[in-house]
DOZANU-215908 format. One record per residue: x, z, y of N, C-alpha, C in turn. Coordinates in steps of 0.2 Angstrom, whole numbers, plus 5000, padded with zeros to 4 digits. Layout:
# DOZANU-215908
XZYXZYXZY...
# end
This chain:
# DOZANU-215908
522052855686521452885687521352935681521252995683521153045678520453035674520453045668519853045664519353095666518753085666518253135669518053185663518053245664517853295659517153295658516953295652516253305651516053365647515653405650515453465647514853455642514953485636514453475630514153545629513553545628513153615627512953605620513053665615512853665609512053675609511753655604511053675603510953745602510453785604510353855603510453875596510153845592510253865585510953865582511353815584512053805582512453865585512353875592512753935595512553995592511954015590511854075586512154085580512254025576512554025570513354035571513554005576514254015577514454085579514054115583514154185585514154235579513654215575513554255568514154255564514454185564515054175559515654215562515754215569516254245572516254325571515654345572515554425570515754435563515454395559515654415552516354405550516754355553517454355552517854415555517654435561517954495564517754555559517154565556517054625552517454615546517554555543517954555537518654565538518954545544519654565546519754635547519254675550519254745551519254775544518854755540518754785533519454775529519754715530520454705526520954755529520954755536521454795539521354875537520754895537520654965534520854975527520754925523520954935516521754935516522054895520522854895520523054965522522754985527522955055530522855105525522255105522522155155517522655155511522855095509523255085504523955105506524155095512524855115514524855185516524355215518524355285520523755325517523855375513523355415510522855445515522255465513521855505518522155575518521855615522522055685523522155725516522755755516522855795509522555865510522255885515521955955516521455975511520955935509520555955503520955975497521355925495521755945489522156005490522556015496522956075497522556135496521956135499521456195499521256205492521156155488520956165481521456205477522156185478522656205473523056265476523056275482523456325485523356395482522756415480522656485477522956495471523156445467523556455461524356455462524556435468525256445469525456505471526056535469526256605471526956605474527056655478527756675480528056725475528656715473529056765469529556795472529556865472530156905475530456945469531056945468531456975463531857035466531957085463532457135465532957155460533557155461534057175457534557225459534657275455535157325457535857305456536257305462536957285462537357345463537857345459538357405459538757405465538857465468539257475474539957445474540157425479540857395479541357455482541957455480542457505482542957475487542857415490543257395495543757345492544257315496544657255495545257275490545057305484545657315480545957245478546657255477546957195474547157145479546957155486547057105491547857095492548157155493548857155494549257195488549857175487550257205481550457275483550657315478550857375480551557375483551657425488552357415492552257375498551757335499551657295505551557335511551857315517551757355523551057355525550657315522549857315524549557365519549857395514549457435509549157495513549457525517549157585520548557565524548557505528547957485532547357465528547557435522546957415518546657475514547157525512546857585509546357625514546557625521546157655526545457615526545557555526544957515527544457525521544757535515544357545509544057615509544457665512544157735512543557735517543557685522542957685526542357655523542457615518541957585515541657625509542057675507541757725502541357775506541057825502540557875505540957925509541557925510541957965514542258025510542058025504542358075499542758045494542957985495543357945490542857915484542257935484541857905479541557835481541357795476541157725477540457725481540257675485539557675488539057675482538457705484537857705479537657625478537357615472537157545471536657525476536557465477536057445482535657385478535057375481534657325479534657255482534657205478534757135481534057095480533857065484533157025483533256955484532856915480532856845480532156815480532056755483531456725483531356665479530756645477530656585473529856575473529656525469528956505469528756495462528156495461527856485454527156465454526756465449526056445449525756465442525056485443524656515438524456465434524456465427524256415422523656435418523456505419522856525415522556585419521856585418521456645422521656715420522056715414522256785412522956805414523256765418523856785422524556755420524556705416525156675414525456635420526056645422526356615428527056575426527156515428527756475426528156475433528856485431529356475437529956445434530556445438531156435435531556495432531956485427532356535424532756565429533056525433533656545438533256585444532656585445532256625450532256695448532156705441532056775439532656805435533156765434533656785429534056845432534056895427534456965429534057005433533456995435533057035439532757095436532757155440532457215437531757225438531557185444530857195446530657125448530057105446529757035449529057045452528957035458528357035462528056975463527456965461527056905462526556915468526656865474526256865479525756815479525056825479524556775479524356745486524056695486523856655492523456705496523056755493522656795497523056855500523656865498524156915501524156975496523756975491523857025486524457015482524757075479525357075475525257105468525557085463525557105457526357105454526457155450527157155446527057115440527557075439527557025433528057055428527957035421528457045416528656975413529256975410529456915408529256905400528856855399528656835392529256805388529556755392530156725388530456675393531056655392531456605396531756555392531956495395532256445392532856415397533456445396533956415401534056345400533956315394534056235394533656195398533056215399532656175404532456215410532756275411532756315417531956335418531656355413530956375413530856445411530456485415530256545413529556555413529256595408528556615408528456685409528056705414527856775417527156785415526956855416526256875415526156935419525556925423525356985427524657005424524457065426523857095424523457105430522857065430522457065436521757095434521357125439520757155438520157095436520357035438519856985436520156915435519756865433520056805432520456775438521056745437521456715442521356635443521356615449521356535450521956505447521856455443522456425440522456345440522956315439523056245438523256225431523056155430523256125423523856085424524156075418524656025418524355955417524655905420524455835419524955795415524855735413525355695409525855665414526455695413527055665418527255595416527155575410527355505408526855455411526355475413525855425417526055415424526455465427526755455434527155395435526955355440527355295441527755305448528355265448528755265454528255235459528255275465527855255471527155295471526955335466526355375466526455435471525955455475525955505479526055575476526355625478526455685475526455735481526355805479526355855483526755915480527255935484527655995482527356055486527256115482527056175485527556235483527656285488528056335486528256385492528756415492529056465496529756445499529756385503530456365505530756405510531356425509531656465514531256535516530856555512530456615513529856605517529656545519529156535524528456545520528456535514527856555510527256495511526956475505526456435504526456375509527056335508527156275512526956215507526756165511526556105507526956045510527256005506527555945508527355885503527355825506527155765502527655715502527655675497528055615496527855575490528255535488528155495482528655505476528455485470528855485465529455435466530055455467530555405468530955375462530955415457531255395451530955435445531055415439530855455433531455455428531355505423531855505418532555515420532655555425533255575428533555635423534255625422534555675419535155705423535155775424535655805428536255835424536155885420536655915416536455935409535855945408535655975402535455925396535455945390535355905384534555875384534155925387533455905387533155885393533555865398533355855405532855795405532355795408531855735410531555755417531955735422531755755429531355695432530855715436530555675441530855675447531155625450531455625457530955615462530955655467530455645473530755655480530455625485530655635491530255685495529755715492529455765495529955825496529855855502530355905504530355965500530955975497531056035492531756065495531656135496532156175499532256235495532756275497532856335493532256385494532056405488531456445488530856405485530956345485530456295482530556305474531056325472531256325465530656365461530456325456529856355451529256335454529156305459528456285462528256225459527656205459527356145456527356085460527456025456527355965459526755935457526255915461525555895460525555825460525055795456524855725458524255725462523955675463523355675468522755695465522755705458522155735455522255815455522755845457522855915457523155945451523455895447523755915441524455925442524755975438525455985439525855935434526255895437526655845433527455865433527555915437528355935437528356005440528956035438529156105441529756095445529756105452530256095456530856135454531456105453532056145450532656135454532856075457533456065460533456015466533956015470533955965475534655935475534755875477535455845478535555845486536055885488536155885495536855905497537155875502537855895504537855955508537255975511537256035516536856085514536556085508536056135505535356125508535256085512534556065514534256005511533655995512533255935509533455875513533655825509533855755511533455705508532855735505532455685501532555665494533055705491533155695484533055755480532455765478532355825474532155815467532155865463532055845455531555905453531055875449530655925446530655905438530655965434530655955427529955925425529955875421529355845419528855885415528255885417527755925414527655925406527855865404527755855396528355895393528855905396529455945394529256025394528956035400528756105402528256135397527756095396527156115392527356135385527856095382528056115375528456185375528856195381529256255381528756315382528256305387527856355388527456375382527256325378526856345372527256385368527856375367528256405362528456475365528556485371528656545374528056595374527556565375526856605374526756625367526956585362526856605355527356645352527956625354528556665350528956705355528956695362529356735366530056695367530156645364530756605364530656535362531156485362531056415360531256405353530956365350531156345343531156265343531756245344531856175344532156145337531956085335532256055329532956045330533356045324534056035324534255995318534655935320534855895315535555915312535955935317536655955315537155905314537155865319537755805320537955805327538655785328538855765334538855695335538655665341538455595341538755575348538855505349539055475355538655405355538555385361538255315362538655265359538255205357538555145354538655105360539355095363539455055368539554985365539654935370539754865367540354855364540954885366541554875362541554915356541154975355541055005349540654965344540154935347539754885343540154825340540554795344540954745342541454765337541754825337542254845333541954865326541254875326540854895320540554835317540554775321540154715318539454725319539154765324538454775325538254715330537554695329537354645333537154665340536954735341536754755348537054825349537154845355537454915357536854965357536654985352536055025352536155075346535755135347535855185342536355245344536455295339536855345340537355355335537955355337538555355332538755425330538755445324538955505322539655515322539955565326540655575326540855635321540355675320540555735315539955765312539955785306539455815303539655885300539555935304539756005302539256035297539356095295538856125291538156125294537656105291536956105293536556055290535956045292535456005289535655935287536055905292536255835291536755825285537155875285537655875279537355885273536855935273536455945266536155885264535855845269535455785267535955725265536555725267537055675266537255625271537055645277537355595283538055605284538455555286539155555286539355535293540055555294540355525300540455455300540255415306540255345306539655315305539155355302538455325302538155315309537755255310537455245316536655255315536455305318535755325318535355275322534855235318534455185321533755205323533555245318532855275320532755345317532355385321532255455319531455465319531255485313530555495312530155435314530355375312529955315314530055285321530455325325530555305332531255275333531255215336531955185336532355225341533055235340533455275344533855225348533755225355534155185360534755215361534855285362535455315364535455385362535955425363536055495361535555535365535455525371534955565375534255565372534055505371533355495368533355535361533855525357533855565350533855635351534255665356534355735357533655765359533255735363532655755365532155745360532155695356531655685351531755735345532355755343532555805338532355875341532455885347532255955350531555965350531155905351530455915351530055915344530455905339530255905332530155975330529655985325529556055323530056075318530256145318530756175314530456175307530956145302530656145295530356085293530256035298529955975296530455925292530155885288530555835284530455775288531055745291530955685294531455625291531255565292531555505289532055485294532755485293533255455297533555395294533455345298533755275296534455265299534955255295535655245297535855185295536355155298536755095296537455125294537555115287538255135284538555075281539155065283539555005280539154945280538754925285538454865286537754865283537554915280536854915276536454975279535854965279535355015282535055055276535055115277534655165272534355215276533855245273533455295275533555355271533655415275533855475272533355535275532955565270532555625272532955685274532855715280533255775282532755825284532855885281532455945283532755975289532355975295532656005301532756075301533356105304533456175305533156195312533356255314533256275321533856275325533756245331534356235336534656295338534156345340534456415342534756455337534656435331535056475326535756445324535856385326536456355325537056385329537556395326538156425329538856395326539256375330539956345327540356405324540356415318540856465315541556435315541956475318542756455318542956465311543456415309543756425302544156475302544156515296544656575296545356555296545756595299546456585299546756585292547256545291547556545284548356555285548656585281549356585281549656525279550256505283550556445281551256455278551356415273552056425270552556395274553156425275553656395279553956335275554156285279554356225276554956205280555456175276556056145280555856085284555956095291555756035295556155975294555755915294556055855293555955815299556355755300556255715306555555675305555155685309554455655309554555575310554055535306554055465307553655455313553855405317553555395324553455315324552955295327552755225328552355215334552455155337552055135343551555075341550955085343550355035341549855045346549554995349548954995353549055035359549655035362549855075367549955145366549955165360550055235358550655245354550955305355551555325351551255385346551355375340550955415335551455445330551255495327551655525322551155565317551355565310550855605306550855675307550355705306550255785307550655815302551055865305551355915301551155985302551356035299551056105300551256125307551856105309552056135316551656095321551456035320551055995325550356025325550056035319549456065318549356135322549856175321549856235325549856235332550256185334550356175341549756145345549356105341548756075344548156115342548256165338547656205336547156175331547456125327547056095322547056135316546556125312546456165305547056145300547156185296547756175291547656115287546956095285546856045281546755975284546755975291546655915294547155865293546955805292547455745290547355695296547855665298547855615303548455605307548455565312549055555316548955585323549555615325549555645332549755595337549455595343549655555348550155585353550755565353551355595357551455565364551255505364551355465371550755415371550555405378550055345379550355305385550455245384550755205389550255195395550455215401550055205407549955135408549255125410549055055411548855015405548855055399548655025393547855035392547554995388546855005387546655075384547155105380547055175377547055225383547455215388547555265393546955255397546655195399546055185403545455215399545455215393544855245389544955315388545455355391545455425390545955455385546255415381546755445376547355475379547555535377548055575380548455605374549155615376549555655371549155715369549255735362548855785360548255775356548055705357547455685353547655675346547155675341547255665334546855615332547155555329546755505326546655525318545955525316545855545309545555485306545255435309544955375306545155315310545155265306545255195309544855145305544455105308543955065305543555095300543355165302542855205298543155225291543855225291544155245285544655305287544755355283545155405284545955385284546355405289547055395289547455455289548055455286548455515286549155495287549355425287549955405288549955345293550555325295550555265299550455205295550655205289550455145285549755135284549355195284548655185283548355155289548655175295548355145302548555065302549155045300549354975300548854935295548754965290548254935285547554925288547354975291546654965294546654905300547254905304547354855309547354785305547754775300547754715296547054695294546654745291546054725288545554705293545554735299545154715305545254645307545954625307546054565309545854515304545954525298545754485293544954475293544554525295543854515295543654485302544154465306543954425312543754475318543854545317543654585322544154585328543854595334544354585340544554655342544254715339544454775341544454825335544754885335544754925330544454995332544055025328543655085330544055145327544255185332544655245330544255315331544255355327543955425328544555475330544455495337544855535340544655605341545055655339544855725340545355755345544955795350545355835355545055905355545455955353545256025353544656025348544655985343544155995338543555945340543455925346542855885348543055805346542555775342542755705340542355655345542655595345542355545348542655475346542255425346542455355344542755315350543255285349543555245354543755175351543555115354543755055351544255025356544855005352545354975356545454905354545654855359545654785357546354775353546254735348546854715344547154655348547854665348548254615351548354555347548354495350548354435346549054425343549154405337549754395334549854325331
# end
């Protein structure tokens, strides 16, 4: 027998309370859902785009290109095709044997106004070599711009236009405050379409491409040819980057674009506005990163700092810095690697006295250095000297650490392009499969130091190997020079 169902009725006051509770729960759920959707997807970007569009400009450059005279040099003299190509060349001339008249070539790019009196920022590669630069504003009006200054190192150019009244402009923001995942807007003139807006997020920060002073923001906001020089905005309408490059196998946007960080751009722009050129600090050393094997060879606790590989004539040499010093801090800021040091030195004022802390022979010391100007630095080639003829002797040869080496002679120095006073050991062979080969050593390299001591003979090198073993070191640090460029390489010592 089935149990009998009994219907129960709630008292009116309880039913009302239940309905109110359910309505409240639904309202709360809707509010949570709206919050999640608002967090996942921003509101319309139209108000922001309308606010900042008037400050973004299209840039058209015009360059005079010399006329071409046809396909000279395509075929050698006496070839059966020579007459054919001469006739083809004559058709491309003006008919009287003269070269065609020069023609004008145009290019497109983007930029943005940073002051009401008409300063405009763009990329150097947008206006490089241009004879005439035309700025088109959002209203359709056009003005001719002049170049105030350029910086090829960061690919930034500063232009100036003369307008009848104040121009709409945008301000730079703090690019260091940008976080991965923040929303951004890119604006510019992609593929000549003009005043185009694309949105995305900050994909990564502190990217380096090829320059010493690179500090790029990576974004997936669509950037294409013609976007170069345009601004990258945050949601407050501040410029946090200048769109400069894309990574693409086909020349189109695949969501990997790079904008030079605003904190780099502002320093460059300020100097271009004041001096018409950049004035970066210069320390005057060649450096390399301290890798773990280099740290082990030097007995360092951590693989950090910048290892000095050479000290040419300059501020560092005057101050007393030496090859083999490890720069631990610069002007009170710890040095993590060479890239950070180069940027910090470059951002320092010319003529400033900074305190450089180095590790030398296991001891820390601080040395004051008066910075020079990077743009004034130039590597002067050593003057050629006459060499006395000498009777050739059979050179001493030895094999060690996968290397076949021999002391430098005048003949070897001349062959390798080394200076007459260079001392060291020339590498004549490198065993394939050896650690030395894997780390890039090749015949023609010159070893000038071992264990941070100068070497001139094979006996010197053997002595440094023995000293390293006695000190309990597992590897030996070598200073290797190739075509004058030095670098340190740590090679593992074989057990004996």
